[in-house]
C-alpha positions as CSV (number, residue, x, y, z in Angstrom):
1,M,237.7,-125.5,32.4
2,T,238.9,-122.6,30.3
3,E,236.2,-120.6,28.6
4,C,234.7,-122.7,25.9
5,K,234.8,-121.3,22.4
6,A,234.1,-124.4,20.3
7,V,232.6,-127.9,20.6
8,I,234.1,-130.6,18.5
9,F,232.0,-133.7,18.0
10,D,232.9,-137.3,17.1
11,M,230.4,-138.7,14.6
12,D,230.0,-142.5,14.9
13,G,228.1,-143.4,18.1
14,V,227.8,-139.7,19.1
15,L,225.7,-138.2,16.3
16,L,224.9,-141.2,14.1
17,D,223.8,-144.6,15.3
18,T,226.4,-146.3,13.2
19,E,228.2,-148.3,15.9
20,S,225.3,-150.8,16.3
21,M,225.3,-151.3,12.5
22,S,229.0,-151.7,12.4
23,D,228.8,-154.4,15.1
24,R,226.2,-156.3,13.2
25,T,228.2,-156.3,10.0
26,F,231.4,-157.1,11.8
27,L,229.8,-160.1,13.5
28,A,228.1,-161.2,10.3
29,A,231.4,-161.1,8.3
30,G,233.1,-162.9,11.2
31,K,230.6,-165.7,11.0
32,E,231.2,-166.0,7.3
33,W,234.9,-166.2,7.9
34,G,234.7,-168.5,10.9
35,L,236.3,-166.0,13.3
36,G,235.8,-166.0,17.1
37,N,236.5,-163.6,19.9
38,L,235.3,-160.7,17.8
39,E,234.0,-158.7,20.8
40,A,237.5,-158.0,22.0
41,V,238.6,-156.9,18.5
42,M,235.6,-154.6,18.1
43,Q,236.2,-152.9,21.4
44,E,239.9,-152.3,20.6
45,C,239.1,-150.9,17.2
46,R,236.4,-148.4,18.1
47,G,237.5,-144.9,17.0
48,M,240.4,-146.2,14.9
49,N,241.0,-145.5,11.3
50,L,241.3,-148.2,8.6
51,A,245.1,-148.7,8.8
52,D,245.1,-149.1,12.6
53,T,242.1,-151.4,12.4
54,V,244.0,-153.6,10.0
55,A,247.0,-153.7,12.3
56,A,244.8,-154.5,15.3
57,M,243.1,-157.4,13.5
58,R,246.5,-158.9,12.5
59,R,247.6,-158.7,16.1
60,H,244.5,-160.8,17.0
61,F,244.4,-163.2,14.1
62,G,248.0,-163.3,12.9
63,N,250.1,-161.5,10.3
64,D,248.8,-163.7,7.5
65,F,245.2,-162.7,8.1
66,D,243.7,-160.8,5.1
67,A,242.3,-158.0,7.2
68,D,241.9,-155.8,4.1
69,A,239.6,-158.4,2.5
70,F,237.7,-158.9,5.7
71,L,237.1,-155.2,6.1
72,R,236.0,-154.8,2.5
73,R,233.3,-157.4,3.3
74,T,232.2,-155.6,6.4
75,S,232.0,-152.4,4.3
76,E,229.8,-154.2,1.7
77,L,227.5,-155.5,4.4
78,F,227.3,-152.0,6.1
79,H,226.4,-150.4,2.8
80,Q,223.6,-153.0,2.3
81,L,222.2,-152.1,5.7
82,E,222.6,-148.4,5.1
83,E,220.6,-148.7,1.9
84,S,217.9,-150.9,3.3
85,E,217.5,-149.4,6.8
86,G,219.2,-146.0,6.7
87,I,221.3,-144.6,9.6
88,G,219.5,-143.4,12.6
89,L,220.4,-140.4,14.8
90,M,221.5,-140.8,18.4
91,P,219.0,-139.4,20.9
92,F,218.8,-135.5,21.2
93,V,221.2,-134.9,18.3
94,Q,219.1,-132.2,16.6
95,E,218.4,-130.4,19.9
96,A,222.0,-130.6,21.0
97,L,223.5,-129.3,17.8
98,A,221.0,-126.5,17.5
99,Y,221.8,-125.4,21.1
100,V,225.5,-125.6,20.6
101,K,225.5,-123.9,17.2
102,E,223.8,-120.8,18.7
103,R,226.5,-120.4,21.4
104,Y,229.8,-121.9,20.1
105,R,231.7,-122.7,17.0
106,V,231.1,-126.3,15.9
107,A,233.5,-128.8,14.3
108,L,233.8,-132.5,13.7
109,A,236.7,-135.0,14.3
110,S,235.9,-138.4,13.0
111,S,238.2,-141.4,12.1
112,T,235.9,-142.2,9.2
113,R,237.0,-141.1,5.7
114,G,235.9,-137.7,4.6
115,A,233.7,-138.7,1.7
116,T,231.8,-141.1,3.9
117,V,231.4,-138.4,6.7
118,R,230.1,-135.8,4.2
119,R,227.7,-138.3,2.6
120,Q,226.3,-139.6,6.0
121,L,226.0,-136.2,7.6
122,A,224.3,-134.8,4.5
123,A,221.8,-137.7,4.4
124,A,221.1,-137.1,8.1
125,G,220.5,-133.4,7.5
126,L,223.4,-132.4,9.9
127,L,226.2,-131.2,7.6
128,Q,225.2,-127.6,7.9
129,Y,226.0,-127.5,11.6
130,F,229.8,-127.9,11.1
131,E,232.3,-125.2,10.4
132,T,235.1,-127.7,9.7
133,L,235.4,-131.5,9.2
134,T,238.6,-133.3,10.3
135,T,238.5,-136.9,9.1
136,G,240.5,-140.1,9.2
137,D,242.1,-139.7,5.8
138,L,243.7,-136.4,6.9
139,V,245.8,-137.8,9.7
140,A,248.6,-140.4,10.0
141,H,247.6,-141.6,13.4
142,S,244.1,-142.6,14.6
143,K,242.6,-142.2,18.0
144,P,243.8,-142.6,20.8
145,H,246.6,-140.6,19.3
146,P,245.8,-136.8,19.7
147,E,246.6,-135.9,16.1
148,I,243.0,-135.7,14.8
149,Y,241.9,-133.4,17.7
150,L,245.0,-131.2,17.4
151,L,244.2,-130.8,13.7
152,A,240.6,-130.1,14.4
153,C,241.5,-127.3,16.8
154,R,244.0,-125.9,14.4
155,S,241.3,-125.8,11.7
156,L,239.4,-123.4,13.9
157,G,242.4,-121.4,14.9
158,L,241.8,-122.2,18.6
159,E,243.9,-123.7,21.4
160,P,242.8,-127.2,22.5
161,A,241.9,-125.9,26.0
162,A,239.3,-123.7,24.5
163,C,237.5,-126.5,22.6
164,V,235.3,-129.2,24.2
165,A,235.3,-132.7,22.7
166,V,232.2,-134.8,22.7
167,E,233.1,-138.5,22.5
168,D,231.5,-141.9,23.0
169,S,234.5,-144.3,23.0
170,P,237.5,-144.8,25.2
171,N,239.9,-144.3,22.3
172,G,238.2,-141.0,21.5
173,V,238.3,-139.8,25.1
174,L,242.0,-140.6,25.3
175,S,242.7,-138.8,22.0
176,A,241.0,-135.6,23.0
177,A,242.4,-135.6,26.5
178,A,245.9,-136.2,25.2
179,A,245.3,-133.1,22.9
180,G,244.7,-131.1,26.0
181,M,240.9,-130.7,25.6
182,P,238.1,-131.1,28.2
183,V,236.0,-134.1,27.2
184,I,232.4,-134.8,27.6
185,M,231.8,-138.5,27.2
186,V,228.4,-139.9,26.1
187,P,229.0,-143.6,26.3
188,D,227.4,-145.7,23.5
189,R,228.6,-149.3,23.3
190,I,231.2,-149.3,26.1
191,A,230.7,-148.2,29.7
192,P,233.8,-146.1,30.8
193,A,236.4,-147.7,33.0
194,E,237.7,-145.7,35.9
195,N,240.8,-144.4,33.9
196,I,238.5,-143.2,31.1
197,R,236.1,-141.6,33.5
198,A,239.0,-139.8,35.1
199,A,240.1,-138.4,31.8
200,C,236.6,-136.8,31.2
201,Y,235.4,-133.4,32.2
202,R,231.9,-134.9,32.4
203,V,230.2,-138.3,31.6
204,A,226.7,-137.7,30.4
205,P,223.9,-140.3,29.7
206,S,222.9,-138.6,26.4
207,L,223.5,-135.5,24.2
208,G,220.5,-133.9,25.9
209,E,222.7,-133.2,28.9
210,L,224.9,-130.8,26.8
211,M,222.2,-128.2,27.3
212,H,222.9,-128.4,31.1
213,I,226.7,-128.7,30.9
214,L,227.7,-126.1,28.3
């Protein structure tokens, strides 16, 4: 690996425990709508932005499926959970960010919209760690396309090879790897298949391992 100058984190499922909440709301909305086979859709959509999620849902449920209305409902349910329960941190987040911030430049690359990213990071007390935020509303293509990571590296003025990505999803790993970055995967909801593992510099059980890897 080239000398590391920056670490670029994904947010959902890496820093914030939003994936479990998203799954709960997706399944609850699916039950309301009488939809089946939602697990396959959820796995395909992890790391995608809104437009690509809509397209994926229409592939699964047909072109006439009102994916926009369905996703508005999942968003309503998510906000209800966020207000009633709050969003938890993934294990070792504070320790890992403090460690990395002392040694490297730190940025974020999340498919979530910028306003939501800033609100959730601020509520979690994490916003101050990040020099730049590259979010889903700034790019035309979502993960696994490399655009978001290329833009995040550009925001720091660094080459991708000098920036390590920290990801939890297969789409995120493929995005960062396609951008030419070494990737540390901390799997959240999906255990990595062999092709995903092969695309990683390291696969770690938790963010706590960053202190030993970087």
